[in-house]
N, CA, C and O atoms as a GROMACS GRO file, in nm:
protein
  236
    1UNK      N    1   4.721  20.373   9.239
    1UNK     CA    2   4.672  20.271   9.399
    1UNK      C    3   4.802  20.175   9.477
    1UNK      O    4   4.900  20.135   9.415
    2UNK      N    5   4.788  20.160   9.569
    2UNK     CA    6   4.894  20.030   9.558
    2UNK      C    7   4.883  19.898   9.567
    2UNK      O    8   4.773  19.846   9.590
    3UNK      N    9   4.985  19.834   9.553
    3UNK     CA   10   4.946  19.704   9.521
    3UNK      C   11   4.912  19.615   9.656
    3UNK      O   12   4.928  19.652   9.772
    4UNK      N   13   4.878  19.534   9.629
    4UNK     CA   14   4.821  19.507   9.774
    4UNK      C   15   5.004  19.394   9.769
    4UNK      O   16   5.073  19.370   9.670
    5UNK      N   17   5.029  19.344   9.940
    5UNK     CA   18   5.171  19.331   9.958
    5UNK      C   19   5.137  19.210   9.957
    5UNK      O   20   5.194  19.164  10.056
    6UNK      N   21   5.047  19.079   9.879
    6UNK     CA   22   5.008  18.965   9.895
    6UNK      C   23   5.077  18.955   9.715
    6UNK      O   24   5.118  18.850   9.666
    7UNK      N   25   5.075  19.101   9.637
    7UNK     CA   26   5.147  18.997   9.512
    7UNK      C   27   5.341  19.080   9.495
    7UNK      O   28   5.433  19.062   9.416
    8UNK      N   29   5.323  19.155   9.598
    8UNK     CA   30   5.447  19.134   9.575
    8UNK      C   31   5.580  19.097   9.685
    8UNK      O   32   5.702  19.115   9.692
    9UNK      N   33   5.482  19.040   9.756
    9UNK     CA   34   5.575  18.852   9.828
    9UNK      C   35   5.613  18.711   9.756
    9UNK      O   36   5.533  18.628   9.712
   10UNK      N   37   5.766  18.705   9.754
   10UNK     CA   38   5.769  18.563   9.701
   10UNK      C   39   5.732  18.485   9.828
   10UNK      O   40   5.785  18.479   9.940
   11UNK      N   41   5.660  18.444   9.792
   11UNK     CA   42   5.570  18.312   9.891
   11UNK      C   43   5.709  18.245   9.846
   11UNK      O   44   5.800  18.249   9.928
   12UNK      N   45   5.737  18.175   9.702
   12UNK     CA   46   5.777  18.098   9.713
   12UNK      C   47   5.916  18.059   9.708
   12UNK      O   48   5.950  17.940   9.709
   13UNK      N   49   5.990  18.146   9.702
   13UNK     CA   50   6.098  18.229   9.781
   13UNK      C   51   6.114  18.166   9.957
   13UNK      O   52   6.196  18.087  10.005
   14UNK      N   53   6.037  18.217  10.000
   14UNK     CA   54   6.072  18.227  10.163
   14UNK      C   55   6.031  18.017  10.156
   14UNK      O   56   6.100  17.927  10.206
   15UNK      N   57   5.987  18.012  10.129
   15UNK     CA   58   5.939  17.850  10.150
   15UNK      C   59   6.068  17.766  10.117
   15UNK      O   60   6.083  17.682  10.206
   16UNK      N   61   6.173  17.758  10.016
   16UNK     CA   62   6.252  17.746  10.014
   16UNK      C   63   6.373  17.816  10.080
   16UNK      O   64   6.488  17.782  10.052
   17UNK      N   65   6.348  17.901  10.157
   17UNK     CA   66   6.488  17.988  10.248
   17UNK      C   67   6.410  17.899  10.361
   17UNK      O   68   6.490  17.851  10.441
   18UNK      N   69   6.294  17.872  10.383
   18UNK     CA   70   6.252  17.822  10.501
   18UNK      C   71   6.340  17.613  10.518
   18UNK      O   72   6.382  17.572  10.626
   19UNK      N   73   6.342  17.553  10.428
   19UNK     CA   74   6.321  17.450  10.369
   19UNK      C   75   6.474  17.433  10.376
   19UNK      O   76   6.512  17.329  10.429
   20UNK      N   77   6.596  17.546  10.317
   20UNK     CA   78   6.738  17.551  10.395
   20UNK      C   79   6.742  17.571  10.525
   20UNK      O   80   6.837  17.529  10.590
   21UNK      N   81   6.663  17.622  10.569
   21UNK     CA   82   6.747  17.651  10.718
   21UNK      C   83   6.688  17.508  10.796
   21UNK      O   84   6.758  17.434  10.866
   22UNK      N   85   6.572  17.492  10.773
   22UNK     CA   86   6.544  17.325  10.808
   22UNK      C   87   6.668  17.211  10.808
   22UNK      O   88   6.710  17.137  10.897
   23UNK      N   89   6.708  17.229  10.673
   23UNK     CA   90   6.806  17.131  10.646
   23UNK      C   91   7.010  17.149  10.731
   23UNK      O   92   7.104  17.075  10.757
   24UNK      N   93   6.969  17.310  10.742
   24UNK     CA   94   7.131  17.355  10.808
   24UNK      C   95   7.075  17.258  10.960
   24UNK      O   96   7.140  17.186  11.036
   25UNK      N   97   6.913  17.299  10.960
   25UNK     CA   98   6.982  17.323  11.136
   25UNK      C   99   6.950  17.132  11.163
   25UNK      O  100   6.983  17.071  11.265
   26UNK      N  101   6.907  17.095  11.091
   26UNK     CA  102   6.920  16.897  11.055
   26UNK      C  103   7.023  16.852  11.040
   26UNK      O  104   7.062  16.767  11.121
   27UNK      N  105   7.102  16.890  10.937
   27UNK     CA  106   7.314  16.880  10.953
   27UNK      C  107   7.363  16.945  11.082
   27UNK      O  108   7.451  16.876  11.134
   28UNK      N  109   7.342  17.026  11.132
   28UNK     CA  110   7.413  17.084  11.206
   28UNK      C  111   7.370  17.006  11.334
   28UNK      O  112   7.449  17.018  11.428
   29UNK      N  113   7.223  16.901  11.363
   29UNK     CA  114   7.186  16.820  11.456
   29UNK      C  115   7.222  16.678  11.427
   29UNK      O  116   7.194  16.574  11.487
   30UNK      N  117   7.270  16.693  11.354
   30UNK     CA  118   7.363  16.517  11.313
   30UNK      C  119   7.487  16.554  11.327
   30UNK      O  120   7.546  16.488  11.413
   31UNK      N  121   7.571  16.664  11.255
   31UNK     CA  122   7.702  16.678  11.353
   31UNK      C  123   7.700  16.684  11.526
   31UNK      O  124   7.796  16.665  11.601
   32UNK      N  125   7.583  16.711  11.556
   32UNK     CA  126   7.626  16.683  11.731
   32UNK      C  127   7.589  16.578  11.778
   32UNK      O  128   7.573  16.574  11.900
   33UNK      N  129   7.564  16.455  11.697
   33UNK     CA  130   7.528  16.334  11.764
   33UNK      C  131   7.633  16.249  11.686
   33UNK      O  132   7.658  16.134  11.722
   34UNK      N  133   7.696  16.307  11.575
   34UNK     CA  134   7.808  16.195  11.544
   34UNK      C  135   7.909  16.269  11.650
   34UNK      O  136   8.009  16.199  11.631
   35UNK      N  137   7.950  16.370  11.754
   35UNK     CA  138   8.047  16.432  11.781
   35UNK      C  139   7.984  16.399  11.950
   35UNK      O  140   8.002  16.484  12.037
   36UNK      N  141   7.917  16.278  11.978
   36UNK     CA  142   7.922  16.244  12.052
   36UNK      C  143   7.802  16.218  12.187
   36UNK      O  144   7.776  16.131  12.270
   37UNK      N  145   7.742  16.380  12.136
   37UNK     CA  146   7.637  16.445  12.216
   37UNK      C  147   7.479  16.361  12.198
   37UNK      O  148   7.430  16.319  12.093
   38UNK      N  149   7.409  16.352  12.372
   38UNK     CA  150   7.263  16.329  12.301
   38UNK      C  151   7.181  16.384  12.215
   38UNK      O  152   7.192  16.474  12.131
   39UNK      N  153   7.072  16.297  12.259
   39UNK     CA  154   6.995  16.342  12.116
   39UNK      C  155   6.902  16.480  12.211
   39UNK      O  156   6.836  16.573  12.165
   40UNK      N  157   6.918  16.461  12.290
   40UNK     CA  158   6.894  16.566  12.392
   40UNK      C  159   6.943  16.741  12.419
   40UNK      O  160   6.899  16.854  12.438
   41UNK      N  161   7.064  16.662  12.404
   41UNK     CA  162   7.144  16.801  12.392
   41UNK      C  163   7.215  16.837  12.282
   41UNK      O  164   7.312  16.912  12.289
   42UNK      N  165   7.160  16.773  12.146
   42UNK     CA  166   7.192  16.807  12.055
   42UNK      C  167   7.048  16.933  11.972
   42UNK      O  168   7.056  17.040  11.913
   43UNK      N  169   6.972  16.875  11.997
   43UNK     CA  170   6.829  16.918  11.977
   43UNK      C  171   6.846  17.107  12.039
   43UNK      O  172   6.840  17.222  11.996
   44UNK      N  173   6.874  17.022  12.178
   44UNK     CA  174   6.924  17.192  12.338
   44UNK      C  175   7.036  17.312  12.202
   44UNK      O  176   7.034  17.431  12.172
   45UNK      N  177   7.109  17.205  12.166
   45UNK     CA  178   7.265  17.330  12.060
   45UNK      C  179   7.178  17.402  11.950
   45UNK      O  180   7.172  17.518  11.908
   46UNK      N  181   7.099  17.258  11.913
   46UNK     CA  182   7.075  17.348  11.747
   46UNK      C  183   6.931  17.468  11.834
   46UNK      O  184   6.943  17.589  11.849
   47UNK      N  185   6.857  17.416  11.861
   47UNK     CA  186   6.793  17.563  11.934
   47UNK      C  187   6.860  17.691  11.943
   47UNK      O  188   6.812  17.798  11.904
   48UNK      N  189   6.969  17.676  11.994
   48UNK     CA  190   7.088  17.856  12.078
   48UNK      C  191   7.086  17.874  11.920
   48UNK      O  192   7.032  17.971  11.868
   49UNK      N  193   7.169  17.745  11.826
   49UNK     CA  194   7.195  17.790  11.742
   49UNK      C  195   7.109  17.950  11.613
   49UNK      O  196   7.144  18.043  11.540
   50UNK      N  197   6.972  17.871  11.671
   50UNK     CA  198   6.815  17.875  11.576
   50UNK      C  199   6.785  18.056  11.622
   50UNK      O  200   6.760  18.155  11.554
   51UNK      N  201   6.806  18.028  11.802
   51UNK     CA  202   6.771  18.140  11.838
   51UNK      C  203   6.889  18.288  11.850
   51UNK      O  204   6.861  18.402  11.887
   52UNK      N  205   7.030  18.229  11.801
   52UNK     CA  206   7.114  18.338  11.806
   52UNK      C  207   7.107  18.342  11.649
   52UNK      O  208   7.115  18.458  11.606
   53UNK      N  209   7.093  18.231  11.538
   53UNK     CA  210   7.004  18.334  11.361
   53UNK      C  211   6.946  18.437  11.408
   53UNK      O  212   7.003  18.541  11.374
   54UNK      N  213   6.809  18.458  11.506
   54UNK     CA  214   6.649  18.503  11.469
   54UNK      C  215   6.766  18.642  11.536
   54UNK      O  216   6.758  18.761  11.508
   55UNK      N  217   6.879  18.567  11.638
   55UNK     CA  218   6.898  18.758  11.697
   55UNK      C  219   7.041  18.856  11.565
   55UNK      O  220   7.079  18.971  11.589
   56UNK      N  221   7.066  18.816  11.503
   56UNK     CA  222   7.132  18.818  11.448
   56UNK      C  223   7.269  18.853  11.512
   56UNK      O  224   7.334  18.957  11.503
   57UNK      N  225   7.299  18.728  11.583
   57UNK     CA  226   7.439  18.685  11.626
   57UNK      C  227   7.494  18.601  11.593
   57UNK      O  228   7.429  18.528  11.517
   58UNK      N  229   7.615  18.563  11.620
   58UNK     CA  230   7.694  18.487  11.483
   58UNK      C  231   7.692  18.325  11.639
   58UNK      O  232   7.685  18.314  11.761
   59UNK      N  233   7.704  18.246  11.527
   59UNK     CA  234   7.662  18.089  11.584
   59UNK      C  235   7.752  18.114  11.729
   59UNK      O  236   7.757  18.026  11.815
   0.00000   0.00000   0.00000
């Protein structure tokens, strides 16, 4: 009998990865702001980076 997918899925690892991604995006945002971008511009650039990462493209 096949195992339920829940038993194979490591929720803690997924949550830890999500935290690392969020920390990366926060650091990226702060770096953009330090370079003189406005809050809105920095958020847009981070969103573009996140989109590229989801699509497997280099940033």
